[in-house]
C-alpha positions in Angstrom: 1.7 67.2 -11.0 -1.1 64.5 -10.6 -4.5 65.5 -11.1 -7.4 64.6 -8.9 -8.9 62.1 -11.2 -5.7 60.1 -11.0 -5.7 60.3 -7.3 -9.2 59.3 -7.2 -8.8 56.5 -9.6 -5.6 55.1 -7.4 -7.5 55.5 -4.4 -10.5 53.5 -5.6 -8.2 51.0 -7.1 -6.4 50.6 -3.8 -9.7 50.2 -1.9 -10.9 47.5 -4.3 -7.4 45.6 -3.5 -7.9 46.1 0.0 -11.5 44.7 0.0 -10.6 41.9 -2.0 -7.5 41.0 0.1 -9.8 41.3 3.2 -12.4 38.8 1.8 -10.0 36.2 0.7 -8.1 36.2 4.0 -11.0 35.8 5.9 -11.8 32.1 6.7 -15.4 32.9 7.7 -16.3 34.7 4.4 -14.4 32.1 2.3 -16.1 29.0 4.3 -19.6 30.8 4.1 -19.4 31.6 0.2 -18.4 27.7 -0.2 -21.1 26.8 1.9 -23.5 28.7 0.1 -22.6 27.5 -3.1 -22.6 23.5 -2.1 -26.2 24.4 -0.5 -27.4 25.7 -3.9 -26.1 22.4 -5.7 -26.8 19.7 -3.4 -30.2 20.9 -2.2 -31.4 21.2 -5.7 -30.0 17.9 -6.9 -31.4 16.0 -4.0 -34.9 17.7 -4.6 -34.7 16.5 -8.3 -33.6 13.0 -7.5 -36.3 12.8 -4.8 -39.2 13.9 -7.4 -38.4 10.7 -9.4 -38.3 7.9 -6.8 -41.1 6.2 -8.6 -43.6 7.2 -11.2 -44.1 10.5 -12.8 -45.1 12.8 -9.5 -47.5 15.1 -11.6 -48.6 13.5 -14.8 -51.5 11.3 -13.7 -52.2 12.6 -10.0 -53.0 9.4 -8.7 -55.0 7.7 -11.6 -53.7 4.3 -11.4 -54.9 3.5 -15.1 -53.1 6.5 -16.4 -49.8 5.8 -14.2 -49.8 2.3 -16.0 -49.9 3.6 -19.4 -46.7 4.9 -21.3 -45.3 8.3 -20.6 -46.6 10.6 -23.1 -44.1 12.3 -25.8 -43.4 15.8 -25.4 -44.9 17.9 -28.3 -43.4 21.0 -29.4 -45.3 23.5 -31.4 -44.7 25.7 -34.4 -42.7 28.2 -32.2 -40.9 25.9 -30.0 -43.1 25.9 -27.0 -44.4 22.7 -25.2 -47.9 22.1 -26.2 -51.0 19.9 -25.8 -52.5 18.8 -29.0 -55.5 16.2 -28.5 -59.0 16.5 -29.5 -62.0 14.6 -31.4 -61.6 15.3 -35.1 -63.9 15.0 -37.9 -62.2 16.3 -41.0 -61.8 16.2 -44.8 -58.7 17.4 -47.0 -59.0 20.8 -48.2 -57.3 21.4 -51.7 -56.5 25.0 -52.2 -58.7 28.0 -51.0 -62.2 27.4 -49.5 -64.1 27.7 -46.2 -66.2 25.9 -43.6 -69.2 27.1 -41.9 -71.1 25.6 -38.9 -73.7 26.4 -36.5 -73.5 25.4 -32.9 -76.5 24.7 -30.8 -75.2 22.9 -27.8 -71.7 22.7 -25.7 -72.2 20.4 -22.4 -70.1 18.2 -20.5 -69.3 15.9 -17.6 -66.4 15.5 -15.0 -65.1 11.7 -14.9 -63.4 11.4 -11.7 -61.6 8.9 -9.8 -61.7 9.5 -6.1 -58.9 8.2 -4.1 -61.4 6.4 -1.5 -64.3 5.4 -3.9 -64.8 2.3 -6.2 -64.8 2.9 -9.9 -65.7 6.3 -11.3 -68.2 9.3 -10.3 -69.6 11.3 -12.6 -70.5 14.8 -12.3 -72.5 17.4 -14.9 -70.4 20.6 -15.9 -68.6 22.1 -18.6 -65.0 23.1 -18.3 -64.2 27.0 -18.8 -61.9 26.3 -21.6 -63.7 23.2 -23.2 -63.7 24.3 -26.7 -65.8 23.1 -29.8 -65.6 24.6 -33.4 -63.9 24.4 -36.8 -60.2 23.8 -37.6 -57.8 24.0 -40.4 -54.7 22.0 -39.7 -51.7 21.8 -41.9 -51.6 17.9 -41.5 -52.5 15.1 -38.9 -49.3 15.5 -36.9 -49.5 16.5 -33.5 -48.0 20.1 -32.8 -48.6 21.2 -36.5 -49.7 24.5 -37.2 -53.5 25.3 -37.3 -56.1 28.0 -36.7 -59.5 27.3 -35.3 -62.6 29.2 -34.5 -64.6 28.0 -31.4 -67.2 28.4 -28.8 -65.6 27.6 -25.0 -67.2 26.8 -22.0 -67.1 30.2 -20.3 -65.1 32.3 -22.5 -67.5 32.8 -25.3 -66.3 32.7 -29.0 -62.5 32.6 -29.8 -60.3 32.7 -32.6 -57.1 30.6 -31.8 -54.1 29.6 -33.7 -50.6 28.1 -33.2 -51.7 27.2 -29.9 -50.5 30.5 -28.3 -52.5 33.0 -30.1 -56.1 33.8 -28.7 -58.6 36.3 -29.8 -61.8 37.0 -27.9 -65.1 37.4 -30.1 -68.8 37.1 -29.1 -69.3 36.7 -25.7 -71.9 34.1 -23.7 -72.4 30.6 -24.1 -74.2 28.5 -26.8 -77.7 26.9 -26.8 -80.7 26.0 -29.0 -82.2 29.3 -28.6 -78.8 31.0 -28.6 -76.7 29.4 -31.1 -73.3 30.8 -32.7 -72.4 30.6 -36.2 -68.7 30.1 -37.2 -66.6 30.2 -40.3 -63.2 29.8 -41.2 -61.9 30.5 -44.5 -58.6 30.3 -46.2 -56.8 32.2 -48.9 -53.3 30.9 -49.5 -51.5 31.1 -46.2 -54.1 33.3 -44.5 -56.7 32.1 -42.5 -59.8 34.3 -41.3 -62.1 33.7 -38.8 -65.9 35.1 -38.6 -68.6 34.7 -35.8 -72.5 35.3 -36.2 -75.4 34.8 -33.9 -77.9 34.5 -36.9 -75.9 33.4 -39.9 -76.5 36.3 -42.1 -74.5 39.1 -40.1 -71.0 38.4 -39.6 -68.2 39.9 -37.8 -64.4 39.4 -38.6 -62.5 38.0 -35.5 -59.2 37.7 -36.8 -56.6 36.4 -39.6 -53.5 34.1 -39.0 -50.9 34.0 -41.5 -49.5 30.3 -41.1 -46.6 30.8 -43.7 -45.6 27.9 -45.8 -49.2 26.0 -45.5 -49.1 23.1 -48.1 -51.5 23.0 -50.9 -53.8 20.2 -49.1 -54.6 20.8 -45.7 -57.0 19.1 -43.3 -60.4 20.7 -42.4 -63.0 20.2 -40.2 -65.0 20.1 -36.9 -63.4 19.3 -33.5 -64.0 18.9 -29.8 -61.8 19.0 -26.7 -61.9 19.7 -23.2 -59.1 19.9 -20.8 -58.6 18.5 -17.3 -60.8 19.5 -14.3 -58.7 20.2 -11.5 -61.2 21.5 -8.7 -61.7 18.1 -7.5 -58.1 17.7 -6.9 -58.2 20.6 -4.2 -60.7 18.7 -2.4 -58.6 15.5 -2.1 -59.5 13.5 -5.3 -57.5 13.3 -8.5 -57.7 15.5 -11.4 -60.9 14.4 -13.5 -61.4 13.7 -17.2 -63.9 16.2 -18.5 -65.3 15.4 -21.9 -67.3 18.0 -23.7 -70.4 17.4 -26.1 -71.1 19.9 -28.9 -73.7 19.6 -31.6 -73.2 21.1 -35.0 -75.5 21.5 -37.7 -75.7 23.5 -41.0 -72.1 22.3 -41.9 -71.1 23.9 -45.1 -67.9 23.3 -46.9 -66.8 25.1 -49.7 -63.5 24.6 -51.7 -61.9 25.5 -55.1 -61.3 22.2 -56.3 -63.4 18.7 -56.1 -62.3 16.4 -53.1 -63.9 13.4 -51.3 -67.1 14.5 -49.2 -67.1 11.6 -46.8 -66.0 13.0 -43.3 -63.3 11.0 -41.8 -62.9 11.0 -37.9 -59.9 10.6 -35.6 -59.4 10.6 -31.9 -56.6 13.0 -32.3 -53.8 12.2 -29.9 -55.8 9.9 -27.7 -53.7 7.8 -25.1 -53.5 4.0 -25.4 -54.1 1.8 -22.6 -53.6 -2.1 -23.4 -54.2 -1.4 -27.0 -57.5 0.5 -26.6 -58.3 4.1 -26.5 -58.2 5.8 -23.1 -61.4 8.0 -22.7 -62.1 7.9 -26.3 -64.2 10.7 -28.1 -67.0 9.9 -30.4 -69.2 10.8 -33.4 -73.0 10.5 -34.2 -74.0 11.9 -37.5 -77.6 11.8 -38.4 -79.9 14.0 -40.7 -76.9 16.7 -41.2 -76.3 17.1 -37.3 -72.8 16.2 -35.9 -72.8 15.1 -32.1 -69.4 15.2 -31.1 -67.7 14.2 -28.0 -63.9 14.8 -27.3 -61.4 15.7 -24.5 -57.9 16.9 -24.3 -56.7 20.4 -25.2 -55.2 22.1 -28.3 -53.1 24.9 -26.2 -49.6 25.5 -24.9 -49.1 23.3 -21.9 -49.9 25.0 -18.7 -49.2 23.4 -15.3 -45.5 21.9 -15.8 -45.8 19.6 -12.6 -42.6 20.8 -11.5 -40.9 19.2 -14.4 -39.1 22.6 -15.3 -35.6 23.5 -15.5 -36.0 26.0 -12.4 -37.1 23.5 -10.1 -33.4 22.0 -10.0 -32.6 25.5 -8.5 -34.4 25.3 -5.3 -31.3 25.4 -3.2 -30.6 28.9 -4.4 -33.0 30.1 -1.7 -30.7 28.5 1.2 -27.4 29.8 -0.8 -29.0 33.4 -0.7 -29.6 33.3 2.8 -26.0 32.3 3.7 -24.7 35.0 1.4 -26.9 37.6 2.8 -25.3 36.6 6.4 -21.8 36.6 5.0 -22.6 40.4 3.4 -23.2 41.8 6.6 -20.0 40.0 7.9 -18.2 41.7 5.1 -19.2 45.1 5.7 -17.7 45.0 9.2 -14.9 42.7 8.3 -12.5 45.4 9.7 -14.0 44.9 13.1 -13.4 41.2 12.9 -9.7 41.4 11.9 -8.5 44.5 13.9 -5.4 44.8 11.6 -6.8 47.5 9.2 -9.0 50.5 10.7 -11.9 51.5 8.7 -11.0 55.0 8.5 -7.2 54.6 7.5 -7.8 52.3 4.6 -8.8 55.0 2.2 -9.9 58.6 2.8 -13.7 58.1 2.2 -16.1 55.6 3.4 -18.3 55.9 0.6 -15.4 54.6 -1.6 -14.8 51.7 0.4 -18.6 51.1 0.5 -18.8 50.9 -3.4 -15.6 48.6 -3.3 -17.2 46.3 -0.9 -20.2 46.1 -2.9 -18.4 45.4 -6.2 -16.3 42.7 -4.7 -18.9 41.1 -2.8 -21.2 41.0 -6.0 -18.5 39.8 -8.1 -17.6 36.9 -5.8 -21.1 36.0 -4.9 -22.1 35.9 -9.1 -19.0 34.1 -10.0 -19.3 31.3 -7.3 -23.1 31.1 -7.7 -22.8 31.0 -11.4 -20.4 27.9 -11.2 -22.6 25.6 -9.2 -25.8 26.7 -11.0 -24.4 25.9 -14.4 -23.3 22.5 -12.8 -26.7 22.0 -11.0 -28.6 22.5 -14.3 -26.7 20.2 -16.4 -26.8 17.5 -13.9 -30.7 17.9 -13.0 -31.4 18.0 -16.7 -29.7 14.6 -17.1 -31.6 13.3 -14.0 -34.8 14.5 -15.6 -34.3 13.3 -19.1 -33.4 10.0 -17.6 -36.8 9.6 -16.3 -38.5 11.1 -19.4 -40.1 13.9 -17.7 -38.2 17.2 -18.5 -39.7 19.9 -20.3 -36.8 21.4 -22.5 -36.6 25.2 -22.9 -34.8 27.3 -25.6 -31.1 27.9 -25.1 -31.6 31.6 -24.5 -34.1 30.9 -21.7 -31.8 28.7 -20.0 -29.0 30.9 -20.1 -31.0 33.8 -19.0 -32.2 31.7 -16.1 -28.8 30.5 -15.0 -27.2 33.9 -15.5 -30.3 35.7 -14.2 -30.3 33.6 -10.9 -26.4 34.1 -10.0 -27.3 37.8 -10.4 -30.3 37.5 -8.1 -28.1 35.9 -5.3 -25.5 38.9 -6.0 -27.8 41.5 -5.7 -29.5 40.3 -2.6 -26.1 39.9 -1.1 -25.4 43.5 -2.0 -28.7 44.7 -0.6 -28.0 42.9 2.6 -24.6 44.8 2.5 -26.2 48.3 2.0 -28.7 47.4 4.9 -25.9 47.0 7.2 -24.1 50.2 6.2 -27.5 51.8 6.8 -28.3 50.4 10.1 -24.8 50.0 11.3 -25.9 46.9 13.3 -25.4 43.4 12.2 -28.5 41.5 13.7 -30.9 44.1 12.2 -29.5 44.1 9.0 -29.4 40.3 8.6 -33.3 40.3 10.0 -34.0 43.0 7.4 -32.2 41.6 4.5 -33.7 37.9 5.0 -37.3 39.1 5.7 -37.5 41.2 2.6 -35.8 38.5 0.5 -35.9 34.8 1.6 -39.0 35.0 3.9 -41.4 36.1 1.2 -40.5 33.5 -1.3 -40.6 30.6 1.6 -44.2 32.1 2.8 -45.4 31.9 -1.0 -43.7 28.8 -1.6 -45.1 26.5 1.3 -48.4 28.1 1.0 -48.4 29.7 4.6 -50.3 32.8 3.6 -53.2 33.1 1.2 -52.7 33.2 -2.6 -53.4 36.9 -2.5 -50.9 37.5 0.1 -48.3 35.6 -1.7 -49.0 37.3 -5.0 -48.4 40.7 -3.3 -45.3 39.5 -1.4 -43.8 38.5 -4.9 -44.8 41.8 -6.7 -43.5 44.3 -4.0 -40.5 42.8 -2.0 -37.0 42.1 -3.5 -38.1 38.4 -3.5 -39.8 39.4 -7.1 -36.2 39.1 -8.4 -36.9 35.1 -8.3 -39.1 35.6 -11.3 -36.0 35.6 -13.4 -36.0 31.9 -12.8 -39.5 31.3 -14.5 -38.9 29.3 -17.9 -42.6 28.9 -19.1 -44.9 32.0 -19.7 -48.6 31.6 -18.2 -51.2 31.7 -20.9 -54.6 33.4 -19.8 -56.3 30.8 -22.2 -54.8 27.7 -20.5 -56.8 26.4 -17.4 -53.8 25.8 -15.2 -52.7 26.3 -11.5 -50.3 28.9 -12.0 -48.6 28.8 -8.8 -45.0 29.5 -7.4 -44.8 25.5 -6.8 -45.0 25.1 -10.6 -42.6 27.7 -11.4 -44.9 30.8 -12.0 -44.6 34.3 -10.7 -46.7 37.3 -10.7 -44.4 39.4 -12.8 -42.7 38.8 -15.8 -39.3 37.4 -15.4 -37.2 40.7 -16.3 -39.8 43.0 -14.4 -39.2 40.9 -11.3 -35.5 41.1 -11.7 -35.9 45.0 -12.1 -37.7 45.2 -8.7 -34.9 43.5 -6.8 -32.4 46.1 -8.9 -34.4 48.7 -7.6 -34.4 47.7 -4.0 -30.5 47.3 -4.4 -29.9 50.5 -5.7 -32.1 52.2 -3.5 -30.5 50.7 -0.3 -27.1 51.4 -1.9 -27.8 55.1 -2.6 -29.1 55.6 1.0 -26.1 54.0 2.5 -23.8 56.4 0.6 -26.1 59.1 1.5 -26.0 58.3 5.1 -22.4 57.5 5.1 -19.9 60.5 5.9 -16.1 60.6 5.7 -14.4 60.1 9.0 -11.9 62.5 10.1 -8.7 61.6 11.2 
């Protein structure tokens, strides 16, 4: 005698075969799936190709001198992240253990802009919030090499930062002659410890960095840097250089072994134009006081200027739209064929619903994954040919490709479940697109305020697109973290979990509302 489990298993296997047969024999479903795949591929490649019709689309923001300069070489930090590493450096070699102590009495700045309708430059006083001035120990004089630094910032108080991505807050407030800040950075082997003080006698330990593998001789000294100012670009001008000026005194360098006492200087990472430094920094030393001017940044790269791997996949949104429509049609495919009644194919509508979801999900995932892999590989070659592509680790690239295919598949199953709930094609299609595609478009095209965009990508199934984000957002980097730049309010897997939750909820509701039909 055959047990009920075997009957159930055979029934579900039969349901899968029937649903797969219906899908592959439907010209509408096959054509729609193929169209979705082609749109995912072609729209993405077209968008990437159009982005490189001439010069770099984002690097210089209209600055003609910058546009004429060579494309900067992409820097990679100790942990594999893309970084900025540009500052004015006043330094000496440090052999073995030792420390440096300074007092800062001033941090000021200005914004040097190139307005599009003005001749020459316009200079406005002000300090970038993440302008930095302080002391640093760096492994060597190569950009991207390990380091640890103590600093005062434009608006974020005293910080200890190391290896580009690590940031520790300390004393709040700004610096002035009446309210100075004392900083100390000490080396003991591979361990670098930062200290801060308001009077030079009572010190607070800020943090410790373990820079494994530091050589015996490192570079130690003063630095100043200040990133681009972006507010002017929002009112129609270009991004502006924003050099910062810092005043140091009471500079004390202690070390275990004798070394030269002459300070060297280097405009570390400065861009060159016609053989000359472009927006150079400077040093004035007089009576033990160091006045240092610098610009740039020591940080992970923030705004990627749409030069990321996920920008290749903008066509996924259109492909997802098509597959949501196909999902609704597939849910009612028996009504389109008229050959096999919904009730007679198997004894349970719930079993049919699960079989449909499984067939639809696997077909959608497989077809989208193929075109996504092709789009990413071709798009990368287009970007690399123009020298503006930001490489990501292999695991992130795999997460992006597999996750994006899964997002389209989950969205299709979500639409299928909505049709099972509403039992009305038009209502299901509108609901599915309103919850998955429309929120993304509203946020991407800036049709709603930023706050609304953020909530849409937090609370709707469109949060699943966060799986595409390839670069993290860093709070210590003054950048435009927008959807256009590939940034989402949720972490990749958190956004993906939101979409999974909606899909499971809709599918569960559909199963709950579905009742077996009597013969």
